[in-house]
N, CA and C atoms as an extended XYZ file, in Angstrom:
510
Properties=species:S:1:pos:R:3:atomname:S:1:resname:S:1:resid:I:1 pbc="F F F"
N       170.753        5.813      207.417 N   MET     1
C       171.368        7.326      205.625 CA  MET     1
C       172.041        6.611      204.693 C   MET     1
N       171.484        6.388      204.068 N   ASP     2
C       171.634        5.076      202.202 CA  ASP     2
C       173.420        5.638      201.837 C   ASP     2
N       173.911        6.566      202.291 N   GLN     3
C       175.268        6.570      201.248 CA  GLN     3
C       176.712        6.292      202.772 C   GLN     3
N       177.056        6.043      202.607 N   ARG     4
C       179.122        5.812      203.373 CA  ARG     4
C       178.652        7.473      203.751 C   ARG     4
N       179.364        7.861      204.786 N   PRO     5
C       179.553        8.280      205.677 CA  PRO     5
C       181.433        9.178      205.014 C   PRO     5
N       181.903       10.814      204.468 N   GLU     6
C       182.729       10.497      204.472 CA  GLU     6
C       183.849       10.465      204.786 C   GLU     6
N       184.079       10.650      205.997 N   ILE     7
C       184.412       10.170      207.476 CA  ILE     7
C       184.175        8.814      208.482 C   ILE     7
N       185.113        8.118      207.953 N   GLU     8
C       184.628        6.760      209.068 CA  GLU     8
C       185.834        6.791      209.872 C   GLU     8
N       185.640        6.292      211.285 N   LEU     9
C       186.914        5.542      212.060 CA  LEU     9
C       186.544        5.105      212.682 C   LEU     9
N       186.691        3.969      213.161 N   ARG    10
C       186.194        2.364      213.435 CA  ARG    10
C       187.115        2.488      215.199 C   ARG    10
N       186.821        2.514      216.173 N   LEU    11
C       187.493        2.490      217.203 CA  LEU    11
C       186.559        0.952      218.253 C   LEU    11
N       187.221        1.205      219.372 N   THR    12
C       187.073        0.043      220.882 CA  THR    12
C       187.112        0.734      221.352 C   THR    12
N       185.793       -0.229      222.326 N   SER    13
C       184.750        0.606      223.267 CA  SER    13
C       186.114        1.548      224.416 C   SER    13
N       186.769        1.331      224.379 N   ASP    14
C       187.308        1.292      225.477 CA  ASP    14
C       187.344        3.442      225.742 C   ASP    14
N       186.693        3.751      227.435 N   PRO    15
C       186.651        5.059      227.463 CA  PRO    15
C       187.732        5.731      227.001 C   PRO    15
N       189.392        5.322      226.863 N   MET    16
C       190.274        6.159      227.063 CA  MET    16
C       190.031        7.012      225.421 C   MET    16
N       189.901        6.867      224.792 N   TYR    17
C       188.768        7.050      223.219 CA  TYR    17
C       187.842        7.719      222.686 C   TYR    17
N       187.565        8.241      224.234 N   LEU    18
C       186.338        9.408      224.058 CA  LEU    18
C       187.263       10.360      223.461 C   LEU    18
N       187.905       11.049      224.043 N   CYS    19
C       188.503       12.408      223.979 CA  CYS    19
C       189.096       12.325      222.618 C   CYS    19
N       189.510       11.010      221.871 N   GLY    20
C       190.031       11.715      220.438 CA  GLY    20
C       188.764       11.597      219.612 C   GLY    20
N       187.533       10.863      219.909 N   ALA    21
C       186.647       10.824      219.201 CA  ALA    21
C       185.658       12.273      219.618 C   ALA    21
N       186.004       13.239      220.444 N   ARG    22
C       185.470       14.309      220.348 CA  ARG    22
C       186.031       15.691      220.099 C   ARG    22
N       187.213       15.462      219.858 N   GLU    23
C       188.267       15.753      219.243 CA  GLU    23
C       187.990       15.879      217.526 C   GLU    23
N       187.806       14.899      217.305 N   LEU    24
C       187.623       14.829      215.957 CA  LEU    24
C       186.184       15.550      215.551 C   LEU    24
N       185.196       15.240      216.268 N   VAL    25
C       184.173       15.893      215.776 CA  VAL    25
C       183.989       17.115      216.416 C   VAL    25
N       184.785       17.562      216.807 N   GLY    26
C       184.515       19.432      217.195 CA  GLY    26
C       185.551       20.124      216.224 C   GLY    26
N       186.384       19.557      215.666 N   CYS    27
C       187.236       19.942      214.622 CA  CYS    27
C       186.203       19.823      213.661 C   CYS    27
N       185.517       19.305      212.812 N   ILE    28
C       185.452       19.078      211.763 CA  ILE    28
C       183.677       19.929      211.997 C   ILE    28
N       183.328       19.681      212.486 N   ALA    29
C       181.918       20.737      213.639 CA  ALA    29
C       182.874       22.279      212.939 C   ALA    29
N       183.369       22.628      213.533 N   ARG    30
C       184.139       23.718      213.315 CA  ARG    30
C       184.311       24.153      211.958 C   ARG    30
N       185.083       22.900      211.003 N   ARG    31
C       185.743       23.223      209.786 CA  ARG    31
C       183.886       24.009      208.633 C   ARG    31
N       182.893       22.549      209.262 N   ILE    32
C       181.952       23.142      208.615 CA  ILE    32
C       181.311       24.871      208.914 C   ILE    32
N       181.851       25.407      209.864 N   GLY    33
C       181.139       26.338      209.938 CA  GLY    33
C       180.287       26.710      211.418 C   GLY    33
N       179.620       25.791      212.452 N   PHE    34
C       179.741       26.465      213.898 CA  PHE    34
C       180.553       26.643      214.354 C   PHE    34
N       179.562       27.485      215.678 N   SER    35
C       180.440       28.498      216.618 CA  SER    35
C       180.599       27.703      216.866 C   SER    35
N       181.677       27.924      218.541 N   ASP    36
C       182.672       27.577      218.945 CA  ASP    36
C       181.845       26.723      220.181 C   ASP    36
N       180.736       27.420      220.327 N   ILE    37
C       179.507       26.545      221.178 CA  ILE    37
C       179.110       26.165      221.385 C   ILE    37
N       177.977       25.371      219.896 N   ASP    38
C       178.033       24.645      219.284 CA  ASP    38
C       179.014       23.662      218.770 C   ASP    38
N       180.240       23.739      218.171 N   CYS    39
C       180.847       22.846      218.065 CA  CYS    39
C       180.995       21.488      219.709 C   CYS    39
N       181.226       22.536      221.134 N   SER    40
C       181.553       22.120      222.244 CA  SER    40
C       179.941       21.274      222.286 C   SER    40
N       178.968       21.219      222.297 N   LYS    41
C       178.092       20.886      222.659 CA  LYS    41
C       177.509       19.783      221.442 C   LYS    41
N       177.634       20.009      220.047 N   ILE    42
C       178.461       18.472      219.141 CA  ILE    42
C       179.113       17.323      219.595 C   ILE    42
N       180.164       18.172      220.195 N   ALA    43
C       181.128       16.677      220.092 CA  ALA    43
C       180.349       16.745      222.062 C   ALA    43
N       179.660       16.900      223.213 N   LEU    44
C       179.154       16.617      224.041 CA  LEU    44
C       177.901       15.879      223.683 C   LEU    44
N       177.874       15.480      222.841 N   ALA    45
C       175.987       14.346      222.674 CA  ALA    45
C       176.991       13.332      221.724 C   ALA    45
N       177.673       13.558      221.222 N   VAL    46
C       178.249       12.745      220.879 CA  VAL    46
C       179.793       11.636      222.044 C   VAL    46
N       180.152       12.305      223.146 N   ASP    47
C       180.455       11.991      223.933 CA  ASP    47
C       180.143       10.543      224.706 C   ASP    47
N       178.228       11.599      224.360 N   GLU    48
C       177.425       10.787      225.820 CA  GLU    48
C       176.432        9.315      225.050 C   GLU    48
N       176.256        9.322      223.705 N   ALA    49
C       176.223        8.569      222.883 CA  ALA    49
C       177.441        7.055      222.929 C   ALA    49
N       178.178        7.841      222.880 N   LEU    50
C       179.534        6.432      223.146 CA  LEU    50
C       179.349        5.827      224.157 C   LEU    50
N       178.828        6.960      225.371 N   SER    51
C       179.517        6.286      226.674 CA  SER    51
C       177.670        5.734      226.906 C   SER    51
N       177.006        5.624      227.007 N   ASN    52
C       176.112        5.185      226.274 CA  ASN    52
C       176.319        3.035      226.118 C   ASN    52
N       176.746        3.429      224.602 N   ILE    53
C       177.027        2.223      224.059 CA  ILE    53
C       177.854        1.728      224.813 C   ILE    53
N       178.886        2.074      225.667 N   ILE    54
C       179.970        1.616      226.318 CA  ILE    54
C       179.065        0.648      227.542 C   ILE    54
N       178.518        1.396      228.561 N   ARG    55
C       177.917        1.519      229.498 CA  ARG    55
C       176.825        0.487      229.477 C   ARG    55
N       175.705        0.700      228.566 N   HIS    56
C       174.777        0.309      228.395 CA  HIS    56
C       174.536       -0.994      227.427 C   HIS    56
N       174.895       -0.720      226.172 N   GLY    57
C       174.964       -1.609      224.956 CA  GLY    57
C       176.476       -2.466      224.922 C   GLY    57
N       177.505       -2.134      225.671 N   TYR    58
C       178.242       -3.312      225.898 CA  TYR    58
C       178.912       -3.623      227.438 C   TYR    58
N       177.763       -3.361      228.454 N   ASP    59
C       178.180       -3.898      229.690 CA  ASP    59
C       179.941       -3.226      230.226 C   ASP    59
N       180.032       -1.982      229.524 N   ARG    60
C       181.475       -1.616      230.139 CA  ARG    60
C       182.885       -2.525      229.327 C   ARG    60
N       182.170       -3.567      228.585 N   ALA    61
C       183.458       -4.592      227.582 CA  ALA    61
C       184.363       -3.031      226.657 C   ALA    61
N       185.277       -3.198      227.434 N   PHE    62
C       186.593       -2.119      226.649 CA  PHE    62
C       187.073       -3.040      224.892 C   PHE    62
N       186.500       -3.882      224.907 N   ASP    63
C       186.885       -3.981      223.534 CA  ASP    63
C       185.837       -4.471      222.452 C   ASP    63
N       185.614       -3.840      222.213 N   LYS    64
C       184.109       -4.322      221.830 CA  LYS    64
C       184.248       -3.235      219.947 C   LYS    64
N       184.023       -3.003      219.099 N   PRO    65
C       183.505       -2.053      217.865 CA  PRO    65
C       182.928       -1.150      217.771 C   PRO    65
N       183.012       -0.326      217.683 N   ILE    66
C       182.091        1.142      217.309 CA  ILE    66
C       182.443        1.728      216.508 C   ILE    66
N       182.140        1.862      215.161 N   TRP    67
C       182.109        2.829      214.022 CA  TRP    67
C       181.227        4.853      214.094 C   TRP    67
N       182.326        5.122      213.834 N   LEU    68
C       181.410        6.681      214.160 CA  LEU    68
C       182.256        7.288      212.484 C   LEU    68
N       181.141        7.530      211.975 N   GLY    69
C       180.998        8.227      210.866 CA  GLY    69
C       180.567        9.937      210.610 C   GLY    69
N       180.791       10.554      209.502 N   LEU    70
C       181.064       11.011      209.919 CA  LEU    70
C       180.636       11.985      208.298 C   LEU    70
N       179.607       13.245      208.035 N   THR    71
C       179.339       13.881      207.107 CA  THR    71
C       178.896       15.032      206.890 C   THR    71
N       179.659       15.554      206.340 N   PRO    72
C       179.296       17.506      206.451 CA  PRO    72
C       178.246       17.375      205.383 C   PRO    72
N       177.440       18.412      205.692 N   LEU    73
C       175.685       18.726      204.886 CA  LEU    73
C       176.400       20.013      204.134 C   LEU    73
N       176.118       19.895      202.909 N   LYS    74
C       175.843       20.937      201.535 CA  LYS    74
C       175.020       22.140      202.229 C   LYS    74
N       175.669       23.863      201.913 N   PRO    75
C       174.919       24.771      202.549 CA  PRO    75
C       173.261       24.697      201.752 C   PRO    75
N       172.414       25.228      202.392 N   SER    76
C       171.311       25.956      201.605 CA  SER    76
C       170.878       26.974      201.963 C   SER    76
N       169.690       27.094      201.637 N   ALA    77
C       168.564       28.763      202.003 CA  ALA    77
C       168.927       28.796      203.860 C   ALA    77
N       168.845       27.793      204.227 N   SER    78
C       168.608       28.370      205.643 CA  SER    78
C       169.760       27.944      206.434 C   SER    78
N       171.071       27.475      205.492 N   SER    79
C       172.239       26.983      206.641 CA  SER    79
C       173.146       27.175      206.232 C   SER    79
N       173.813       26.498      206.683 N   ILE    80
C       175.306       27.018      206.268 CA  ILE    80
C       175.927       26.243      205.906 C   ILE    80
N       175.390       24.685      205.930 N   GLY    81
C       175.488       23.409      206.173 CA  GLY    81
C       175.472       22.489      207.751 C   GLY    81
N       176.039       21.635      207.505 N   GLY    82
C       175.389       20.918      208.693 CA  GLY    82
C       176.572       19.393      208.677 C   GLY    82
N       176.023       18.706      209.361 N   ILE    83
C       176.504       17.580      209.652 CA  ILE    83
C       175.837       16.635      210.644 C   ILE    83
N       175.999       15.011      209.704 N   VAL    84
C       175.302       14.146      210.038 CA  VAL    84
C       175.936       13.394      210.687 C   VAL    84
N       176.078       12.433      211.828 N   ILE    85
C       177.609       11.905      213.077 CA  ILE    85
C       176.286       10.520      213.449 C   ILE    85
N       177.188        9.294      212.450 N   THR    86
C       176.492        7.920      212.650 CA  THR    86
C       177.618        7.559      213.841 C   THR    86
N       176.548        6.066      214.475 N   LEU    87
C       177.581        5.358      215.473 CA  LEU    87
C       176.728        4.109      214.787 C   LEU    87
N       177.624        3.121      214.811 N   GLU    88
C       177.265        2.297      214.787 CA  GLU    88
C       177.847        1.251      216.164 C   GLU    88
N       177.543        0.598      216.391 N   ASP    89
C       177.385       -1.025      217.077 CA  ASP    89
C       177.324       -2.113      216.691 C   ASP    89
N       177.973       -3.118      217.756 N   GLU    90
C       177.446       -4.695      217.823 CA  GLU    90
C       177.018       -5.356      219.107 C   GLU    90
N       176.554       -3.643      219.888 N   ALA    91
C       175.747       -4.162      220.674 CA  ALA    91
C       174.672       -4.740      221.572 C   ALA    91
N       173.973       -5.054      222.253 N   LYS    92
C       172.550       -5.918      222.452 CA  LYS    92
C       171.648       -4.832      221.719 C   LYS    92
N       170.656       -5.347      221.129 N   GLN    93
C       169.378       -4.557      220.658 CA  GLN    93
C       168.462       -3.858      221.693 C   GLN    93
N       168.150       -2.686      221.186 N   VAL    94
C       167.264       -1.972      222.558 CA  VAL    94
C       165.934       -1.305      221.316 C   VAL    94
N       164.939       -1.801      221.798 N   ASP    95
C       163.680       -0.968      221.149 CA  ASP    95
C       163.995        0.309      220.558 C   ASP    95
N       163.677        1.147      219.824 N   PRO    96
C       164.375        2.510      219.750 CA  PRO    96
C       162.885        3.308      220.244 C   PRO    96
N       161.673        2.856      220.565 N   CYS    97
C       160.920        3.251      221.334 CA  CYS    97
C       161.427        3.567      222.741 C   CYS    97
N       162.543        2.668      223.511 N   ASN    98
C       162.911        2.835      224.733 CA  ASN    98
C       164.106        3.376      224.908 C   ASN    98
N       164.222        4.169      223.781 N   MET    99
C       165.380        5.262      223.891 CA  MET    99
C       164.876        6.336      224.258 C   MET    99
N       164.625        6.774      226.254 N   LYS   100
C       163.855        8.151      226.283 CA  LYS   100
C       165.131        7.849      227.926 C   LYS   100
N       165.153        9.817      227.601 N   GLY   101
C       165.707       10.098      229.077 CA  GLY   101
C       165.233        9.791      230.085 C   GLY   101
N       165.780        9.995      231.364 N   ARG   102
C       165.184        9.714      232.566 CA  ARG   102
C       164.412       11.363      232.748 C   ARG   102
N       163.378       11.322      233.578 N   ASP   103
C       162.996       12.381      233.891 CA  ASP   103
C       163.599       13.664      234.474 C   ASP   103
N       163.596       14.519      234.118 N   LEU   104
C       164.656       15.852      234.273 CA  LEU   104
C       164.301       15.869      236.330 C   LEU   104
N       162.466       15.982      236.678 N   GLU   105
C       162.442       16.132      237.433 CA  GLU   105
C       163.155       15.388      239.225 C   GLU   105
N       163.996       13.800      239.008 N   ASP   106
C       164.077       13.104      239.180 CA  ASP   106
C       165.741       13.867      239.281 C   ASP   106
N       166.579       14.438      240.041 N   ILE   107
C       167.042       14.373      240.819 CA  ILE   107
C       168.578       13.621      241.213 C   ILE   107
N       169.656       13.381      240.120 N   LYS   108
C       170.506       12.288      240.955 CA  LYS   108
C       171.673       13.312      239.753 C   LYS   108
N       172.790       11.859      239.523 N   PRO   109
C       174.340       12.273      239.154 CA  PRO   109
C       173.517       10.942      237.829 C   PRO   109
N       174.430       11.659      236.904 N   GLY   110
C       173.962       10.381      235.821 CA  GLY   110
C       172.425       10.284      234.899 C   GLY   110
N       172.345        9.408      233.807 N   GLY   111
C       171.503        9.339      233.395 CA  GLY   111
C       170.413       10.600      232.240 C   GLY   111
N       171.599       11.675      231.544 N   LEU   112
C       170.931       12.178      230.988 CA  LEU   112
C       172.103       12.557      229.615 C   LEU   112
N       172.610       11.368      229.491 N   GLY   113
C       172.572       11.280      227.888 CA  GLY   113
C       171.730       11.624      226.970 C   GLY   113
N       170.561       10.715      226.456 N   VAL   114
C       170.181       10.744      225.548 CA  VAL   114
C       168.801       12.229      225.862 C   VAL   114
N       169.106       12.778      226.981 N   HIS   115
C       168.596       13.977      226.957 CA  HIS   115
C       169.306       15.009      226.230 C   HIS   115
N       170.530       14.700      226.751 N   ILE   116
C       171.268       15.720      225.955 CA  ILE   116
C       171.529       15.555      224.477 C   ILE   116
N       171.408       14.478      224.088 N   ILE   117
C       171.252       14.522      222.310 CA  ILE   117
C       170.345       14.492      221.774 C   ILE   117
N       169.194       14.558      222.408 N   ASN   118
C       168.013       15.339      221.689 CA  ASN   118
C       167.933       16.275      222.089 C   ASN   118
N       168.476       17.307      223.467 N   GLU   119
C       168.816       18.746      223.134 CA  GLU   119
C       169.651       19.065      221.968 C   GLU   119
N       171.208       18.775      222.048 N   VAL   120
C       171.769       19.726      220.659 CA  VAL   120
C       171.757       19.246      219.456 C   VAL   120
N       170.732       17.623      219.417 N   MET   121
C       170.533       17.588      217.926 CA  MET   121
C       169.029       18.332      217.167 C   MET   121
N       169.329       18.718      216.303 N   ASP   122
C       168.403       18.653      215.128 CA  ASP   122
C       167.569       17.349      215.020 C   ASP   122
N       168.014       16.492      214.697 N   ASP   123
C       167.124       15.248      214.492 CA  ASP   123
C       168.399       14.236      215.358 C   ASP   123
N       167.626       13.208      215.860 N   VAL   124
C       168.453       11.984      216.125 CA  VAL   124
C       166.711       11.261      215.885 C   VAL   124
N       167.797        9.524      215.262 N   SER   125
C       166.954        8.038      214.980 CA  SER   125
C       168.368        7.175      215.541 C   SER   125
N       167.432        6.796      216.050 N   TYR   126
C       167.922        4.940      216.606 CA  TYR   126
C       166.889        4.102      215.770 C   TYR   126
N       167.808        2.819      214.880 N   GLN   127
C       167.851        2.351      214.377 CA  GLN   127
C       168.300        0.261      214.922 C   GLN   127
N       167.857       -0.473      214.865 N   LYS   128
C       168.588       -1.328      215.109 CA  LYS   128
C       169.065       -1.861      213.152 C   LYS   128
N       170.429       -2.543      213.834 N   ARG   129
C       171.393       -2.359      212.151 CA  ARG   129
C       170.418       -4.152      212.371 C   ARG   129
N       171.034       -5.291      210.971 N   ALA   130
C       170.564       -5.731      210.784 CA  ALA   130
C       171.609       -7.182      211.470 C   ALA   130
N       170.521       -8.098      211.890 N   GLY   131
C       171.877       -8.639      212.602 CA  GLY   131
C       172.137       -8.639      214.094 C   GLY   131
N       172.829       -8.213      214.489 N   ARG   132
C       173.125       -7.144      215.665 CA  ARG   132
C       173.474       -5.720      215.592 C   ARG   132
N       173.124       -5.543      217.410 N   GLY   133
C       173.651       -3.925      217.034 CA  GLY   133
C       172.598       -2.856      216.620 C   GLY   133
N       172.799       -1.579      217.662 N   MET   134
C       172.212       -0.421      217.403 CA  MET   134
C       172.995        0.828      216.240 C   MET   134
N       172.276        1.452      215.536 N   ARG   135
C       172.953        2.220      214.960 CA  ARG   135
C       172.192        3.302      215.498 C   ARG   135
N       172.737        4.903      215.616 N   LEU   136
C       172.730        5.915      215.963 CA  LEU   136
C       172.542        7.622      215.065 C   LEU   136
N       171.232        7.572      214.482 N   VAL   137
C       172.372        8.595      212.826 CA  VAL   137
C       171.156        9.738      213.968 C   VAL   137
N       172.406       11.393      213.771 N   MET   138
C       172.428       12.410      214.394 CA  MET   138
C       172.486       13.514      213.366 C   MET   138
N       171.459       14.292      213.619 N   THR   139
C       172.003       15.769      212.346 CA  THR   139
C       171.970       16.863      213.003 C   THR   139
N       172.723       17.759      212.641 N   LYS   140
C       172.651       19.493      213.273 CA  LYS   140
C       173.009       20.336      212.333 C   LYS   140
N       172.093       21.283      211.765 N   LEU   141
C       172.250       22.006      210.955 CA  LEU   141
C       172.564       23.003      211.845 C   LEU   141
N       173.658       23.810      210.668 N   ALA   142
C       174.623       25.314      210.814 CA  ALA   142
C       173.949       26.391      210.686 C   ALA   142
N       172.819       27.176      211.914 N   PRO   143
C       172.137       28.240      211.081 CA  PRO   143
C       173.042       29.568      210.306 C   PRO   143
N       172.339       30.165      209.331 N   ARG   144
C       173.125       31.379      208.964 CA  ARG   144
C       173.833       32.155      209.785 C   ARG   144
N       175.099       32.616      210.285 N   PRO   145
C       175.361       33.347      210.969 CA  PRO   145
C       174.581       34.677      211.341 C   PRO   145
N       173.669       35.343      211.115 N   ASP   146
C       172.893       36.009      211.628 CA  ASP   146
C       171.358       35.699      212.654 C   ASP   146
N       171.074       34.047      211.927 N   GLU   147
C       170.432       33.174      213.163 CA  GLU   147
C       171.076       33.065      214.150 C   GLU   147
N       172.030       32.782      214.510 N   SER   148
C       172.722       32.124      215.146 CA  SER   148
C       173.429       32.843      216.324 C   SER   148
N       173.144       33.311      217.580 N   PRO   149
C       173.473       34.288      218.172 CA  PRO   149
C       175.557       33.704      219.609 C   PRO   149
N       175.860       34.137      219.077 N   ARG   150
C       177.052       34.425      218.839 CA  ARG   150
C       177.942       34.606      220.303 C   ARG   150
N       179.460       34.588      220.828 N   LEU   151
C       179.163       35.475      221.707 CA  LEU   151
C       180.051       36.669      221.565 C   LEU   151
N       180.146       37.918      222.355 N   SER   152
C       180.181       38.657      222.436 CA  SER   152
C       181.457       39.460      222.035 C   SER   152
N       182.227       39.940      221.935 N   ASP   153
C       183.623       40.408      222.178 CA  ASP   153
C       183.991       40.976      223.659 C   ASP   153
N       182.853       41.640      223.639 N   LYS   154
C       183.351       42.008      225.394 CA  LYS   154
C       181.849       41.856      226.123 C   LYS   154
N       182.395       41.595      227.583 N   ALA   155
C       180.949       41.134      228.316 CA  ALA   155
C       179.970       42.407      228.783 C   ALA   155
N       178.688       41.956      229.019 N   PRO   156
C       177.317       43.102      229.062 CA  PRO   156
C       178.108       43.744      230.176 C   PRO   156
N       177.838       45.029      230.566 N   GLY   157
C       178.366       46.339      231.189 CA  GLY   157
C       179.727       46.579      231.227 C   GLY   157
N       179.998       46.025      230.035 N   CYS   158
C       182.556       46.642      229.633 CA  CYS   158
C       182.050       47.410      228.337 C   CYS   158
N       182.913       48.122      228.478 N   THR   159
C       183.436       49.065      227.089 CA  THR   159
C       184.501       48.724      227.216 C   THR   159
N       185.122       48.159      225.975 N   VAL   160
C       185.499       48.394      225.627 CA  VAL   160
C       186.597       50.080      224.868 C   VAL   160
N       188.118       50.117      225.161 N   THR   161
C       188.623       51.088      224.198 CA  THR   161
C       189.707       50.640      223.899 C   THR   161
N       189.596       51.249      222.585 N   LEU   162
C       191.175       51.574      221.633 CA  LEU   162
C       191.597       52.170      221.530 C   LEU   162
N       192.881       52.309      221.953 N   ASN   163
C       194.289       53.386      222.214 CA  ASN   163
C       195.553       52.924      221.308 C   ASN   163
N       195.609       53.531      220.350 N   ASP   164
C       196.379       53.153      218.794 CA  ASP   164
C       197.404       53.728      218.916 C   ASP   164
N       198.161       53.884      219.150 N   ARG   165
C       199.806       54.759      219.263 CA  ARG   165
C       201.062       54.041      219.002 C   ARG   165
N       200.130       53.219      217.823 N   SER   166
C       201.619       52.595      217.211 CA  SER   166
C       202.201       53.813      216.542 C   SER   166
N       203.874       53.697      215.395 N   PRO   167
C       204.849       54.416      215.418 CA  PRO   167
C       203.782       54.895      213.933 C   PRO   167
N       203.248       53.877      213.443 N   SER   168
C       202.779       54.198      211.815 CA  SER   168
C       201.809       54.985      211.616 C   SER   168
N       201.171       55.705      213.127 N   ARG   169
C       200.205       55.728      213.058 CA  ARG   169
C       200.477       57.936      213.733 C   ARG   169
N       202.011       57.600      213.319 N   ARG   170
C       201.800       59.427      214.460 CA  ARG   170
C       202.542       60.233      213.264 C   ARG   170
């Protein structure tokens, strides 16, 4: 991304701060117009990416810098807008071509962060930063409401009956 994010946050690589980053991302996504389910998925993708930086990039060091950038995208004909999320660090560099999730057939705990990020986000780009560190740019577009499945107000097979007997209607 060529321009600076509209919102920037510098945090330390301490897992204690992951909840704050998730909340910030979820709140901004909600204001952009994403559904509650999509907000949760986006926050999960950010959480997985931050966890990977801490665990793999910084070898669990809890005192290293991570920069989180958020840029809302303007509405277009096909989208009510979207969000670009940028994560930058000073961790060891890896070849972006090697950023792959493990085989889903290999059933064991953990190791699904890259898979989750790729499933949730519309576009994912890993880049080496000049000098040291990595940059992860994730983009998610919010579809127009008529294109997006939403949670129903009632469960399948249930009927909701409204019985308004308020005094003003008598």
